[in-house]
C-alpha positions in Angstrom: 21.2 -23.4 -1.8 18.4 -24.5 1.0 17.5 -21.0 1.5 16.1 -20.9 -1.7 13.6 -23.7 -0.9 10.7 -22.2 -0.3 7.8 -23.5 2.3 6.6 -26.4 0.7 3.1 -24.6 -0.1 2.6 -23.6 -3.7 0.2 -20.9 -2.3 2.6 -19.1 0.2 6.5 -18.8 -0.9 7.7 -18.6 2.4 11.3 -20.9 3.2 14.2 -19.6 5.2 14.6 -16.1 2.6 11.2 -14.8 3.7 11.1 -15.4 7.7 15.4 -14.7 7.7 14.3 -13.4 11.4 12.4 -16.5 12.6 9.6 -14.5 13.0 6.6 -16.4 14.0 7.8 -19.4 16.0 4.8 -20.9 16.4 1.7 -21.8 13.5 -0.7 -19.9 15.1 2.4 -17.0 15.0 2.8 -17.5 11.3 -0.9 -17.4 10.0 -1.3 -14.0 11.3 2.0 -12.5 10.4 0.6 -14.2 6.5 -2.5 -12.2 6.6 -0.6 -9.2 8.8 1.1 -9.6 5.1 -1.8 -10.3 3.2 -3.8 -7.0 4.6 -0.7 -4.5 4.1 -0.8 -5.8 0.3 -4.0 -5.0 0.0 -3.5 -1.4 1.7 -0.8 -0.4 -0.5 -2.8 -1.5 -3.8 -5.8 0.8 -2.5 -2.9 3.4 -1.8 -1.3 3.4 -5.5 -4.9 3.5 -7.1 -5.3 6.7 -4.8 -2.4 7.9 -6.6 -3.8 7.2 -9.7 -7.0 8.6 -9.0 -5.8 12.0 -7.9 -3.7 12.4 -11.0 -7.0 12.1 -12.6 -9.0 14.3 -10.8 -6.5 17.1 -10.1 -4.3 16.7 -13.4 -1.3 17.1 -11.3 1.0 14.8 -10.1 0.9 13.9 -6.6 3.8 15.9 -5.1 2.2 18.8 -7.1 -0.6 18.2 -5.0 1.2 17.6 -2.1 2.7 21.1 -1.8 0.2 23.3 -3.2 -2.4 21.2 -0.1 1.1 22.5 2.7 0.9 26.3 0.7 -3.3 26.5 1.2 -4.6 23.8 3.2 -8.2 25.3 3.7 -8.3 25.8 -0.5 -6.2 23.1 -1.7 -7.8 19.9 0.0 -10.1 16.6 -0.8 -13.2 18.9 -0.9 -12.0 21.7 -2.8 -10.7 18.7 -5.5 -13.8 17.0 -5.5 -15.8 20.3 -6.4 -13.7 21.6 -9.0 -14.3 17.7 -10.7 -17.9 18.3 -10.0 -18.5 21.8 -11.1 -15.9 21.2 -14.5 
């Protein structure tokens, strides 16, 4: 079907499937949306890296760290975790 044909640009899949709400009426608007998509993707990759780094540093899962922080915000935070990692 035509919906899966893409945009014709090999560097960007695009096409009707990726723009089903017909956002970005002009080329400038579409370029801004593409840039925002790239920036959000990079931020998501950085967040995933942060989850892994946090798990390595604290030897706990991210949800365990969150519950520890919510139970004791001043005792379980980034500064105390850095101090524990540097001293031990």
